[in-house]
MDAnalysis code that builds the backbone (N, CA, C; Angstrom):
import MDAnalysis as mda
import numpy as np

u = mda.Universe.empty(357, n_residues=119, atom_resindex=np.repeat(np.arange(119), 3), trajectory=True)
u.add_TopologyAttr("name", ["N", "CA", "C"] * 119)
u.add_TopologyAttr("resid", np.arange(1, 120))
u.add_TopologyAttr("resname", ["UNK", "UNK", "UNK", "UNK", "UNK", "UNK", "UNK", "UNK", "UNK", "UNK", "UNK", "UNK", "UNK", "UNK", "UNK", "UNK", "UNK", "UNK", "UNK", "UNK", "UNK", "UNK", "UNK", "UNK", "UNK", "UNK", "UNK", "UNK", "UNK", "UNK", "UNK", "UNK", "UNK", "UNK", "UNK", "UNK", "UNK", "UNK", "UNK", "UNK", "UNK", "UNK", "UNK", "UNK", "UNK", "UNK", "UNK", "UNK", "UNK", "UNK", "UNK", "UNK", "UNK", "UNK", "UNK", "UNK", "UNK", "UNK", "UNK", "UNK", "UNK", "UNK", "UNK", "UNK", "UNK", "UNK", "UNK", "UNK", "UNK", "UNK", "UNK", "UNK", "UNK", "UNK", "UNK", "UNK", "UNK", "UNK", "UNK", "UNK", "UNK", "UNK", "UNK", "UNK", "UNK", "UNK", "UNK", "UNK", "UNK", "UNK", "UNK", "UNK", "UNK", "UNK", "UNK", "UNK", "UNK", "UNK", "UNK", "UNK", "UNK", "UNK", "UNK", "UNK", "UNK", "UNK", "UNK", "UNK", "UNK", "UNK", "UNK", "UNK", "UNK", "UNK", "UNK", "UNK", "UNK", "UNK", "UNK"])
u.atoms.positions = np.array([
    [14.012, -11.660, 9.167],
    [13.724, -10.376, 8.438],
    [11.969, -10.560, 7.680],
    [11.493, -9.551, 7.668],
    [10.420, -9.563, 7.059],
    [9.948, -9.492, 5.623],
    [8.809, -10.377, 5.421],
    [8.797, -10.670, 3.582],
    [7.661, -9.698, 3.425],
    [7.103, -9.515, 2.810],
    [5.737, -8.683, 2.557],
    [5.128, -9.390, 0.764],
    [4.170, -9.182, 0.433],
    [3.707, -9.633, -0.592],
    [2.001, -9.163, -0.886],
    [2.318, -8.755, -1.896],
    [1.018, -7.959, -2.510],
    [-0.057, -8.854, -3.676],
    [-1.754, -8.146, -3.304],
    [-2.193, -9.142, -4.457],
    [-4.189, -7.641, -4.231],
    [-4.069, -7.863, -5.253],
    [-5.633, -7.352, -5.619],
    [-5.480, -6.609, -6.290],
    [-4.445, -6.471, -7.275],
    [-4.210, -5.681, -8.585],
    [-5.190, -6.558, -9.810],
    [-5.428, -4.778, -10.917],
    [-5.892, -5.594, -11.873],
    [-6.678, -4.414, -12.793],
    [-7.664, -4.817, -13.385],
    [-8.456, -3.337, -14.552],
    [-9.828, -2.988, -14.064],
    [-9.531, -2.210, -13.896],
    [-11.299, -1.647, -13.541],
    [-11.926, -0.019, -14.871],
    [-13.001, -0.736, -14.365],
    [-13.446, 0.618, -15.205],
    [-13.301, 1.865, -14.026],
    [-13.574, 3.845, -15.331],
    [-13.693, 4.441, -14.492],
    [-14.157, 4.525, -13.087],
    [-14.288, 4.932, -11.993],
    [-15.914, 5.203, -11.659],
    [-15.467, 3.713, -10.032],
    [-14.850, 3.067, -10.504],
    [-14.740, 1.531, -9.838],
    [-13.729, 1.512, -9.184],
    [-14.196, 0.254, -7.854],
    [-13.383, -0.180, -7.171],
    [-12.030, -0.901, -7.220],
    [-11.026, -1.196, -5.793],
    [-10.191, -2.240, -6.098],
    [-9.532, -2.418, -5.000],
    [-9.715, -3.422, -3.972],
    [-8.815, -3.452, -2.503],
    [-7.743, -4.081, -2.977],
    [-6.734, -3.038, -2.525],
    [-5.424, -4.236, -2.562],
    [-4.426, -4.735, -1.479],
    [-4.028, -6.007, -1.496],
    [-3.446, -6.402, 0.152],
    [-2.377, -6.478, 0.024],
    [-1.123, -6.516, 1.284],
    [0.274, -6.586, 1.970],
    [-0.201, -7.577, 2.679],
    [0.738, -8.727, 2.847],
    [0.834, -9.372, 3.770],
    [2.314, -9.573, 4.276],
    [2.921, -9.453, 5.729],
    [3.571, -9.330, 5.959],
    [4.162, -10.911, 6.879],
    [5.423, -11.580, 5.996],
    [5.362, -12.543, 7.488],
    [6.764, -12.442, 7.820],
    [6.872, -13.319, 8.717],
    [8.445, -13.548, 9.054],
    [8.721, -12.832, 10.468],
    [9.340, -11.588, 11.116],
    [9.851, -10.879, 12.123],
    [9.040, -9.945, 12.012],
    [7.431, -9.622, 13.102],
    [7.281, -8.741, 12.948],
    [7.211, -8.420, 15.029],
    [7.895, -7.043, 14.707],
    [8.357, -6.280, 16.189],
    [6.986, -5.563, 16.200],
    [7.182, -4.657, 17.624],
    [6.460, -3.683, 18.379],
    [6.250, -3.063, 17.378],
    [7.144, -2.432, 16.906],
    [6.888, -1.125, 16.047],
    [6.728, -1.118, 14.857],
    [5.720, -0.518, 14.236],
    [5.422, -0.503, 12.237],
    [5.065, 0.428, 11.891],
    [5.393, 0.769, 10.180],
    [5.167, 1.674, 9.953],
    [5.062, 1.083, 8.648],
    [3.824, 1.417, 7.614],
    [3.769, 1.058, 6.049],
    [3.146, 1.893, 5.462],
    [3.075, 1.570, 4.259],
    [2.710, 2.860, 2.936],
    [2.393, 2.564, 1.891],
    [1.946, 2.628, 1.230],
    [1.349, 2.196, -0.771],
    [2.112, 3.215, -1.164],
    [2.656, 3.125, -2.136],
    [3.183, 3.516, -3.337],
    [2.956, 3.225, -4.699],
    [2.921, 4.389, -5.414],
    [2.958, 3.507, -6.519],
    [3.986, 4.213, -7.569],
    [3.219, 3.524, -8.992],
    [4.878, 4.434, -9.659],
    [4.345, 4.099, -10.952],
    [4.329, 5.155, -11.911],
    [3.107, 5.168, -12.729],
    [4.376, 4.823, -14.395],
    [4.368, 4.656, -15.443],
    [5.421, 5.004, -16.898],
    [5.730, 6.281, -16.967],
    [6.923, 6.492, -16.463],
    [8.271, 7.321, -17.392],
    [7.659, 8.651, -15.820],
    [7.152, 8.008, -14.783],
    [6.965, 8.896, -13.810],
    [8.000, 8.352, -12.723],
    [7.969, 9.476, -11.274],
    [9.209, 8.929, -10.185],
    [7.200, 8.214, -9.210],
    [8.807, 7.444, -8.589],
    [7.464, 6.431, -7.744],
    [7.040, 7.350, -6.762],
    [5.685, 7.335, -6.226],
    [5.472, 8.217, -5.317],
    [4.330, 7.763, -4.237],
    [4.596, 7.846, -2.755],
    [3.433, 8.032, -2.059],
    [2.413, 8.134, -1.574],
    [0.984, 7.271, -1.500],
    [0.016, 7.293, -1.856],
    [-0.748, 7.470, -0.637],
    [-0.035, 6.493, 0.384],
    [-0.833, 6.480, 1.622],
    [0.305, 5.852, 2.415],
    [0.071, 6.391, 4.388],
    [0.940, 5.116, 5.246],
    [0.014, 5.851, 6.123],
    [0.714, 4.767, 6.695],
    [0.329, 4.026, 8.147],
    [1.514, 4.788, 9.295],
    [1.583, 6.008, 10.244],
    [2.555, 6.541, 10.933],
    [2.630, 5.199, 12.173],
    [3.782, 5.506, 12.918],
    [4.339, 4.655, 14.099],
    [3.325, 5.291, 14.719],
    [2.494, 6.084, 15.138],
    [1.379, 6.648, 16.103],
    [-0.370, 6.072, 15.416],
    [-0.398, 5.941, 14.669],
    [-1.711, 4.290, 13.637],
    [-2.155, 5.798, 13.605],
    [-1.590, 6.693, 13.130],
    [-2.162, 7.656, 12.150],
    [-2.107, 7.304, 10.383],
    [-2.944, 7.679, 9.711],
    [-3.150, 7.567, 8.393],
    [-3.120, 8.863, 7.297],
    [-1.975, 8.662, 6.766],
    [-1.639, 9.890, 5.849],
    [-2.120, 10.022, 4.619],
    [-1.886, 10.322, 3.373],
    [-2.572, 10.457, 2.321],
    [-2.033, 11.407, 1.250],
    [-1.477, 11.232, -0.207],
    [-0.981, 12.101, -1.021],
    [-1.998, 13.095, -1.463],
    [-2.517, 14.311, -1.638],
    [-3.754, 15.020, -2.202],
    [-4.589, 14.289, -3.122],
    [-4.052, 13.657, -3.614],
    [-4.592, 13.573, -4.703],
    [-5.551, 12.462, -5.148],
    [-5.486, 11.564, -3.529],
    [-6.553, 10.384, -3.532],
    [-7.176, 10.908, -1.913],
    [-6.906, 11.406, -1.478],
    [-7.528, 12.170, -0.362],
    [-9.428, 11.596, -0.335],
    [-10.081, 10.941, 0.117],
    [-11.375, 11.493, -0.039],
    [-11.708, 9.730, -0.776],
    [-10.903, 9.813, -1.203],
    [-10.723, 8.372, -1.884],
    [-10.393, 7.047, -2.262],
    [-8.940, 6.817, -0.940],
    [-7.991, 5.778, -0.957],
    [-8.434, 5.549, 0.582],
    [-8.261, 4.549, 1.062],
    [-8.369, 4.280, 2.446],
    [-7.605, 3.143, 2.883],
    [-6.144, 3.587, 3.629],
    [-5.188, 2.465, 3.978],
    [-5.819, 2.201, 5.462],
    [-5.951, 0.706, 5.526],
    [-6.042, 0.427, 6.827],
    [-5.430, -1.073, 7.372],
    [-5.366, -1.973, 8.246],
    [-4.471, -3.034, 8.660],
    [-4.983, -3.614, 9.862],
    [-5.033, -4.915, 9.847],
    [-5.384, -6.078, 10.121],
    [-4.264, -6.256, 11.401],
    [-4.067, -5.943, 12.393],
    [-2.539, -6.600, 13.001],
    [-3.123, -8.108, 13.371],
    [-3.940, -8.568, 13.194],
    [-4.326, -10.351, 13.730],
    [-3.555, -11.047, 12.866],
    [-3.698, -10.288, 10.739],
    [-3.421, -10.636, 10.461],
    [-1.790, -10.677, 9.230],
    [-1.808, -9.316, 10.145],
    [-0.302, -8.891, 9.747],
    [-0.354, -8.431, 8.234],
    [-1.414, -7.909, 8.107],
    [-1.709, -7.635, 6.336],
    [-2.275, -5.659, 6.650],
    [-2.008, -5.422, 5.557],
    [-2.268, -3.845, 5.376],
    [-3.262, -4.164, 3.993],
    [-4.082, -2.572, 3.837],
    [-5.366, -3.010, 2.635],
    [-5.183, -1.746, 2.273],
    [-4.879, -1.598, 1.130],
    [-5.696, -0.287, 0.139],
    [-6.785, 0.105, -0.799],
    [-8.286, 0.273, 0.282],
    [-9.252, 0.331, -0.481],
    [-9.352, 1.498, -1.706],
    [-9.576, 0.992, -2.622],
    [-9.821, 2.783, -4.072],
    [-10.717, 2.712, -4.630],
    [-11.309, 3.726, -4.220],
    [-13.083, 3.893, -4.373],
    [-13.364, 5.048, -5.700],
    [-13.310, 5.177, -6.517],
    [-13.792, 6.300, -7.616],
    [-12.590, 6.432, -7.923],
    [-12.140, 5.328, -8.964],
    [-10.827, 5.402, -9.195],
    [-10.771, 6.245, -10.373],
    [-9.855, 6.279, -10.398],
    [-8.981, 6.832, -12.490],
    [-8.335, 6.633, -13.384],
    [-8.185, 6.913, -14.411],
    [-7.219, 6.472, -15.154],
    [-6.178, 7.518, -14.507],
    [-5.476, 8.552, -14.231],
    [-4.509, 8.797, -13.612],
    [-4.013, 7.715, -11.865],
    [-4.818, 7.225, -11.968],
    [-4.614, 6.238, -10.977],
    [-3.997, 4.710, -11.458],
    [-3.781, 5.058, -12.547],
    [-3.116, 3.890, -13.831],
    [-1.423, 3.458, -13.245],
    [-1.253, 2.240, -12.400],
    [0.431, 2.597, -11.728],
    [0.396, 0.980, -11.376],
    [1.703, 0.830, -11.184],
    [2.238, -1.073, -10.707],
    [2.234, -0.053, -8.794],
    [1.705, -0.643, -7.789],
    [1.829, -0.396, -6.147],
    [2.329, -1.156, -5.391],
    [3.029, -0.885, -4.953],
    [4.438, -1.296, -3.545],
    [3.546, -1.130, -2.550],
    [3.452, -2.175, -1.722],
    [3.503, -1.840, -0.373],
    [5.332, -1.759, 0.321],
    [5.338, -1.050, 1.442],
    [6.561, -1.089, 2.195],
    [5.652, -1.287, 3.231],
    [6.572, -1.797, 4.542],
    [6.359, -2.453, 5.738],
    [7.727, -1.970, 6.111],
    [7.801, -0.948, 7.154],
    [9.329, -1.641, 8.383],
    [8.698, -2.122, 9.839],
    [9.299, -3.226, 10.638],
    [8.973, -3.171, 11.746],
    [10.315, -2.669, 12.528],
    [10.476, -2.686, 13.535],
    [11.279, -2.368, 14.422],
    [10.839, -2.938, 15.863],
    [12.328, -2.649, 16.745],
    [12.237, -2.369, 17.784],
    [13.096, -1.935, 18.712],
    [13.640, -1.965, 19.350],
    [14.712, -1.458, 20.303],
    [16.235, -2.257, 19.925],
    [16.276, -2.854, 19.313],
    [17.539, -3.982, 18.832],
    [17.248, -4.164, 18.030],
    [16.657, -4.120, 17.103],
    [16.664, -4.192, 15.378],
    [15.497, -3.898, 14.757],
    [15.422, -4.180, 13.234],
    [14.642, -4.174, 12.594],
    [14.501, -4.770, 11.316],
    [13.524, -5.015, 10.184],
    [13.588, -4.939, 9.031],
    [12.802, -3.943, 7.839],
    [13.168, -4.674, 6.840],
    [11.900, -3.601, 6.300],
    [11.946, -4.251, 4.564],
    [10.726, -4.600, 3.817],
    [10.442, -4.897, 2.588],
    [9.570, -3.877, 1.190],
    [9.906, -4.722, 0.344],
    [9.221, -4.019, -0.736],
    [8.328, -5.004, -1.248],
    [6.795, -4.746, -1.105],
    [6.464, -5.852, -2.364],
    [7.061, -5.588, -3.554],
    [6.172, -7.042, -4.640],
    [6.796, -6.926, -5.942],
    [6.222, -6.117, -7.166],
    [5.487, -5.143, -6.483],
    [4.226, -4.410, -7.192],
    [2.909, -5.427, -7.789],
    [1.819, -4.679, -8.010],
    [0.538, -5.151, -8.353],
    [0.266, -4.136, -9.682],
    [0.050, -4.291, -10.722],
    [-0.771, -3.135, -11.673],
    [-2.151, -3.371, -11.718],
    [-2.347, -1.707, -11.278],
    [-3.804, -1.814, -11.374],
    [-3.702, -0.691, -12.545],
    [-4.465, -1.496, -13.387],
    [-5.183, -0.169, -14.523],
    [-6.321, 0.551, -15.225],
    [-6.740, 1.597, -14.683],
    [-8.072, 2.000, -14.885],
    [-8.547, 2.378, -16.210],
    [-9.350, 1.704, -16.802],
    [-9.603, 2.197, -18.364],
    [-10.844, 1.649, -18.567],
    [-11.459, 2.536, -19.718],
    [-12.947, 2.067, -20.200],
    [-12.730, 1.085, -21.421],
])
């Protein structure tokens, strides 16, 4: 199986920056799809950024130009660099990692890390 652990959340003022990390361990196969989601109080979980099977990055319109998703293959770690943070970015952020090959596959969600943007 695969297990992911997030870190890096916290309290930041509007306009500030944070970097979230998502470390994967266990069985990491050849093909991987990864994403960051967030869930604000009273709202549904939404995808904010992802890395596709081909390695392309995708972003929700609300974070384009401010958030950057990346991956360090050697460390099996995914990052979300969040700049120019706004109060509406306040949410619990979750990482999702799906790893598979032609015979098998696993996926896991992180436990969530709180990001609070407030003055």
